[in-house]
C-alpha positions in Angstrom: 109.4 112.7 118.8 106.4 111.1 120.4 103.5 113.4 119.6 102.9 115.7 116.6 99.9 118.0 116.7 98.5 120.1 113.8 96.1 123.0 113.5 94.9 122.4 109.9 94.1 125.9 108.8 93.4 127.4 105.4 91.0 125.0 103.8 88.4 127.6 103.0 90.9 130.2 101.8 92.5 127.6 99.5 89.0 127.0 98.0 88.1 130.7 97.6 91.4 131.4 95.7 90.2 128.7 93.2 86.7 130.1 92.9 85.2 127.2 94.8 82.7 127.1 97.5 84.7 127.6 100.8 83.9 124.3 102.3 85.1 122.4 99.3 88.6 123.0 100.5 88.0 120.4 103.3 87.7 117.6 100.7 91.2 118.5 99.4 92.4 118.8 103.0 91.7 115.1 103.4 94.5 114.3 101.1 96.8 116.3 103.4 95.6 114.2 106.3 96.9 111.1 104.4 100.2 112.9 103.8 100.8 113.6 107.4 99.7 110.1 108.5 102.2 108.6 106.1 104.9 110.9 107.4 104.2 109.8 111.0 104.4 106.2 110.1 107.7 106.7 108.3 109.2 108.5 111.3 107.6 106.1 113.8 105.9 108.9 115.6 103.3 107.2 117.8 100.8 110.0 118.3 99.3 112.5 115.8 96.6 115.0 116.9 94.6 116.8 114.2 92.4 119.8 115.0 89.5 118.5 112.9 86.5 120.5 114.1 86.3 123.0 116.9 83.4 123.8 119.1 83.5 127.3 117.6 83.1 125.7 114.1 79.6 124.8 115.1 78.7 128.5 114.4 79.3 128.0 110.7 76.5 127.8 108.2 74.2 124.7 108.2 75.3 123.9 104.6 79.0 123.9 105.5 78.4 121.8 108.6 76.3 119.4 106.7 79.0 119.0 104.0 81.7 118.6 106.6 79.8 115.9 108.6 78.9 114.0 105.4 82.6 114.2 104.4 83.7 112.9 107.9 81.2 110.0 107.6 82.4 109.0 104.1 86.1 109.2 105.0 85.7 107.4 108.3 84.2 104.5 106.5 86.8 104.6 103.7 89.8 104.8 106.1 88.8 101.9 108.4 90.4 99.1 106.4 93.5 101.2 105.6 93.9 102.0 109.3 93.6 98.4 110.3 96.1 97.3 107.7 98.7 99.9 108.8 98.2 99.4 112.6 96.6 102.8 113.1 94.3 103.5 116.0 91.7 106.2 115.5 90.4 108.2 118.5 88.0 111.1 118.6 88.6 113.7 121.3 86.1 116.4 122.2 82.7 117.1 123.7 80.8 114.0 122.7 77.5 115.4 123.7 77.9 117.8 120.7 78.8 115.1 118.2 76.2 115.0 115.4 73.9 112.0 116.2 74.2 110.5 112.8 78.0 110.3 113.1 78.2 108.7 116.6 77.7 105.2 115.4 80.3 105.6 112.6 82.8 107.2 115.0 82.3 104.4 117.6 82.7 101.7 114.9 85.9 103.3 113.6 87.3 103.5 117.1 86.4 99.9 118.0 87.6 98.4 114.7 91.0 100.1 115.0 91.4 99.8 118.8 94.3 97.3 118.4 96.4 99.6 116.1 99.9 99.8 117.7 101.9 101.8 115.1 100.2 105.2 115.3 97.3 106.7 117.3 95.5 109.4 115.3 93.5 111.7 117.5 90.8 113.6 115.7 90.0 116.6 117.8 86.3 116.9 117.0 83.8 119.3 118.6 86.9 120.2 120.7 87.8 123.3 122.7 90.7 123.5 125.1 89.0 125.8 127.5 86.0 123.5 127.6 88.3 120.5 128.2 89.9 122.3 131.1 86.6 123.2 132.6 85.4 119.6 132.1 88.5 118.4 134.0 88.0 120.8 136.9 84.4 119.7 137.3 85.4 116.0 137.3 88.0 116.7 140.0 85.6 118.7 142.1 83.1 115.8 142.0 85.8 113.5 143.3 86.6 115.9 146.1 83.0 116.3 146.9 82.5 112.6 147.1 85.5 112.1 149.3 87.5 110.2 146.7 90.2 112.8 146.6 91.4 115.6 148.9 92.5 119.0 147.7 96.1 118.0 148.5 95.8 115.1 146.0 95.3 117.6 143.1 98.5 118.2 141.3 99.6 118.9 137.7 99.9 115.2 137.1 96.6 114.2 138.6 94.8 117.0 136.7 96.2 115.5 133.4 94.2 112.3 134.2 91.0 114.3 133.9 91.6 115.9 130.6 90.3 114.3 127.4 93.9 113.5 126.4 94.5 111.5 129.5 97.3 108.9 129.1 98.9 110.5 126.1 102.2 112.3 125.9 102.0 116.1 125.5 102.7 117.4 122.0 106.4 117.8 121.2 105.6 120.2 118.3 102.5 121.9 117.1 102.4 122.8 113.4 99.9 125.4 112.1 99.3 126.0 108.5 97.6 129.0 106.9 99.9 131.8 108.1 98.2 132.6 111.4 100.2 132.5 114.6 97.7 131.7 117.3 96.5 128.6 119.2 92.7 129.0 118.5 91.7 127.1 121.7 93.8 124.1 120.8 95.5 121.9 123.5 96.2 124.9 125.7 97.1 123.0 128.8 99.1 120.3 127.0 101.1 122.8 125.0 103.0 124.4 127.9 106.4 123.1 126.6 105.5 122.4 123.0 107.6 123.8 120.1 105.6 125.7 117.5 106.1 125.7 113.8 104.1 128.0 111.5 103.6 127.5 107.8 102.2 130.1 105.3 100.9 127.4 103.0 97.2 126.4 103.3 96.4 123.0 104.8 95.6 121.3 101.4 99.1 122.4 100.2 101.2 120.7 102.9 103.8 118.3 101.6 106.3 115.8 103.0 109.0 118.5 102.5 107.1 120.9 104.8 106.7 118.2 107.4 110.4 117.2 107.2 111.5 120.8 107.7 109.3 121.0 110.8 110.7 117.7 112.0 114.3 118.8 111.4 113.7 122.1 113.2 112.4 120.2 116.2 115.4 117.9 116.3 117.7 120.9 116.4 115.9 122.6 119.3 117.4 122.5 122.8 114.5 121.6 125.0 115.4 122.3 128.7 111.8 122.7 130.1 112.8 125.8 132.0 115.9 124.2 133.6 
């Protein structure tokens, strides 16, 4: 397995069941992030993509967004040394024009300081939407055609991948979603054409190494013929 992707669903429901403010579940969800990173390192999985914050999440209340962004800022700074120590590269994927201004410097610093990590690349899909990513790629290709740098015949599935925000990465082998829902929620729609899916009823803060091992074992037992 080269690429594990996860839709981290159920943070708010986990909090509500415990009588907490909904967004407080995200803090406990950070412990689950550490759990899955440790799993990937143990299995030597080189890419991990985490659906951290969608473009649609920008519709949430100002108080929840503020809490989340402060949490991201705190954890980004806390994780820097740990990432460097473990050879982990952090990369943020999404619509950068929508990134909160006070987070941009912190995000840039985390990416720069961990750029040499060779054991695992953790992609934080932040202010991300798959439809928006596809439209962005189309516009970039059209600009190349308009400028005469590409012809229409140059546009193939492979060349289009180079204009996505995930350019240069392998497509997800398996996508895990916690929280009981069985939908994609605008996550890596183009890249997931041949991904395996594994759905868990547990909420994201509840995920364990056992859950991850079960998903990993299930993937290894799959016969992937890519339509052949």
